[in-house]
N, C-alpha and C positions, 0 to 999 in steps of 0.2 A: 102024571099031575100029582096023584096025590101024596108021592114020596116028595116032590120037588114043594108042593104045599106044606110038610110036615117039616123038611128041612129049612123050609125060608123062617117058618114059624118056630122052631129049636132056634136058628141061627138068631131069631129079633132078640126071643128070649135073653141068650147068651149077651147080645149087644147091650140089652136093657140093662141084665145083670151087671154088665161092665160097668156102664153109663152111671148106675145107683151104685155101684161101689166108689164110683171116680165120684161121683158127687159128693158120697158120704167123707172121702177123704178130704175132700176141698171145705166142707162144712169146718171137720174138726183141724182144719190145719191153722196155726195159731199165727197171728200177722206179724210180717217182720216190721222192726221197729218199731213200736205201738208207740202212740202218742194221743196224750190228750190235749186239747187247745182248752185254755180259760180264758174267757173272752172279757179280762180286766187285768188290773195290773195287781201284781201278788198282795196275799193279805186278807182277800172278801169271799164271798160265798162261792164263787166261781172256783178260786183256788182252793178253798175248802171241799169242792167237788171232785177236781179232779185228783186230788190227794186221797181220797176215799176211795175212789178206784183204783189208782196207782199201788195201793197199800193192799186194799180189799182182793183184788186179782190175784195177786202174786201169795197173800198168805190162805185163800184157797186153790192152791194151786192151779188157775186156768192161764196164766201167763210165767214162762220160764225168765224170758227176757222182760227185762225192767221196762217200765211206762215212761218216758218222755213228758215231761209237763212244759209247754209251748204259752205262751202268755200273748193276748193278742186284744189289746183293750180298744174300746170305741162302740158310741151309740151302745151302750149295756148289751151286747154280744151282735148289734148288726154289721160289725165288721169282720166279724168270724162268720157270720151267716151266709153274706155277701163273696167273701171268698173262697169259703169251702162251695155254695154253688155254683159259683162260676168260673173257679179255676181248679179246685180239684175234686169233681162230681164223682168222682170213681176211687178215691183212696180210701180203700177198705180196712187203712191201719191207724185211721185216724179216727177217735169217739171225741165231740165238740160239749162240753157242757153248755146246759141251759137251766133255766129257772122258772118260777111261775112269774117273774119280771121280762122275761125273754118272751112269754106267750102273751103276755101284755101288751108288749110293745108291737108284737106281730099282729095283735087285734087292731092297733091303732094303724095301721099300714107302715110302722117306723123302720122297717128292715128293706126302704128302698121299693122294688118292682117284685121282691119274693115275697110269697106268704107262707101259710103252716103246710100248706101239700107240697113243697119244695124242696123238703127235704125227709129223711128215715126215722123215724123215732124210734131208739133203739129201746131203752130202759131208764126207768126210776132209780134211785139207790138211796131215797130218803123223802120223809117229810119236815118242814120246818115252819116257823111259827114268825109276826112280826113281833116286835117288842120296840118299846117306848127306852131309850137309855140318856141316862146324865153322866156328870163328873161324879166321882165320890162326892166331894165337897160341895156340889150342889145347894143349893138353899132348898130346893124342890126334893122334898121326900119321899114323897106319893105323886102319884097320876092327879089325883087330885088336886094338889099344890099346886101341879104345873098345868093342870087347865083352869085352876081360878086366877093366874097370873095372865095365861093365853088370853082368859075372854075378857081381863080388866084392861091389858092394853097387848095385841098382836103385833104393833110394833116391835114390843124390847124381847120378844121370845123368836129367835131364828131356829129354824128347825132344819136339819142338815140332813141326806142321805147321799148313796149313790144311784142316781138316778136325775135324769133333767123333768120338766113338766110331763104329766101323764106315765113316769115309771111307776114301777109298782111300791116303792120309798116313796113317792110322792103320793101316791095314792094312801097309802099308808098313813099320812101328812096331814090331805086332803082329808080323810076319815076323821083323823082326831079335830081338826080343825071345826067340823062340823058335829061331832059330838059335844064339842066347848061352845056351840053355838055363835060359832064365828064365820064368817065369811071367809070361804077357802082363797079367794080371788084376794083377801088381803093380807094373806100368813107371807112371813118371809121365810123364804125356801132357799137353800142353797144347795147346788148339784155337785154331786161329786162323781169320779171316775173310779167306782167301785168303793165298797165299805171301808177296807184300809184306810183310803183317805179323809173319808168322812171321820172315822177313830180319832184321827190325826187334829184332824179341827176341832173336834169336840175337846180333846185334852190340852189343845192350845186356846180353849175358851173362847174360838169364834163361829162357834154355835151353840147356843142354850141344851139343845136334846137332839140326839141321834134319833131317826125314824130306823131299826135295823131289824137283823134279824137273830131267832134262838141260839140257831148252832154259833153265829161268828160271835155274838157276847159271851157264852159258854167257852170258846174258846180262848177269848181274851181275858174272862174271869180265872181262868185255870194258869195264865201268862203271867197273871198280877197285875192285869191293867187297870189304873184308880180308875172304875166306872160302876156304875149304879142303875141297875134293869128296875126300872119304875112299875112296868106292868108287860102281861105276856097278850099278846091277840089271838085268843084261842077261849075256844067255849070252856074248858078246862084248865089246869093248872099242870104245868110239866112234869116230869119226874126227874130226880136224880138234883143236879147241884141248882137247879134254877126252878125247884118244887117250893120256896118261900117266898117264890114272886107270885103275888095276886095276880089274875086275869086282870082287864079293863073292864070286862061286866060286874067284875065283883066289886070295885069302885065306882059304879052307876055308869059306868059308860061303853055302849052296845061297839064294841069294835072287834071285827074280827077279820084275822087274815092269815092262814093257811098257807104253805110256799112248798111247791115239789121242786125239788133238785133231780136231774139227770142226764143223759145224754143222747145227743143225735148223731147221724152220720149223712154222708155226701145222696144226692138223688140217685147217680150211677151205681153207689155200690152194689156189688152183685148179690142175689141173695143166699149164694152160700155164705157170703162174709157176712153179710146183714143178721144169717141164721147164727155164726159163731158167736157173734158179739151177745147176742140175746140170750144163746142158751148160755155164755160163760157169766154174762152176769146173773141169771136166775140161779146158774150154782153156785155163785159168790152169796147171795142174798140167803141162801140155804145153809150155808156153813156158819158152822159154833162161830169160827174167827170174826166174820163180819161182824154179827151182833156187837162184838164188845169194840169192831171201830167204829161202828155205824154211832155208839153211846158215846166211845170217846169224842168224838167231833161234834156233839150235842143234835145227831140228828135221833129223828122216830122212825121207824118202818113203813115204808110205802113200795109194795113190792108188785108192780106191774114192768111185763116187758112186752116187745114185738108189736102185734094188733089190739091185746088189750090195750095200752100204753096208746099205741096212734091215736085209737076211739076218744081215749079219756081229755090227751091232747085238745083234738078239737072239740070237743064238747069244752073245754076251759078258754078256749080261744072265741067259742063263739058268746060265752058266757061275760067273760072281760071285754069284748066290744058295745055289750049292753051296758056295762057300768060307766066304761070312757064315755060313752055317750050320753048318761046321765050328766055329768060332770062338763059337757058342752065339750070334749078331747075330738071330736072326730068330726070333720067338714062335711057338711053333704051337699 
């Protein structure tokens, strides 16, 4: 009996060892045909997020095969979210870009029947901040001048951004209106499907100001776009090319809007595949190459992966729900 027990124990340990080795191998296996879904048209923040992952994972040696970017616009992430949860819940080769705007929409129930618990949050890839942007030939040289015109006649200032009523860009516009002592219900706001379309409208003179993101503005300035950034919605000025741009607070307006950018995967992606992505992003963020890429895209460090990110995301969704409720956006 003793021999049988020992034999069983040894066999169990050996089998356990094999399982552990197999699991380790599964965790270490690179996904085949990796792809990143950008839930908007090319040119905006989601596109930027996927491109950073594409370049960063390759530069850090985490992906040998090139990552493909797939564009899936609709509902500022809602179409992609529903597609992944309902149709590809176990696709371990695909990561989907999200932003603070995605979390804000989730907080308001704008992703249909799905909520924050219906996907697996993998990794943040950087932080961003809201900005107020005008054309470089705009008569408004400062945020104070824009606010004065806005307060004098809200109908003459058309604000535009990538998102509908209740989106994070709309929130930035609503907070701007509030700071200018303008009833947010009276502001003229035009919604676009992504930052790329909003900037096109700004350059065409269809809107007077774009309530966008610092990273987008940074890449557009790098590309020679004829725009001027009036203010950064952050407590402190940003380093680099935007260091000369004053904060809204410096100009007398208490507007602060930090933005997180990152990725999630489907709800039924295996633990091994989920861990692979989490580890890959963590190693990428620790690489010297990534810091340069992140800076190039105008993003700032925000390193959270796995359970740490999951907790953060759920806390933010709760806070966004409270903010949205204060603007009467959530029906009780």
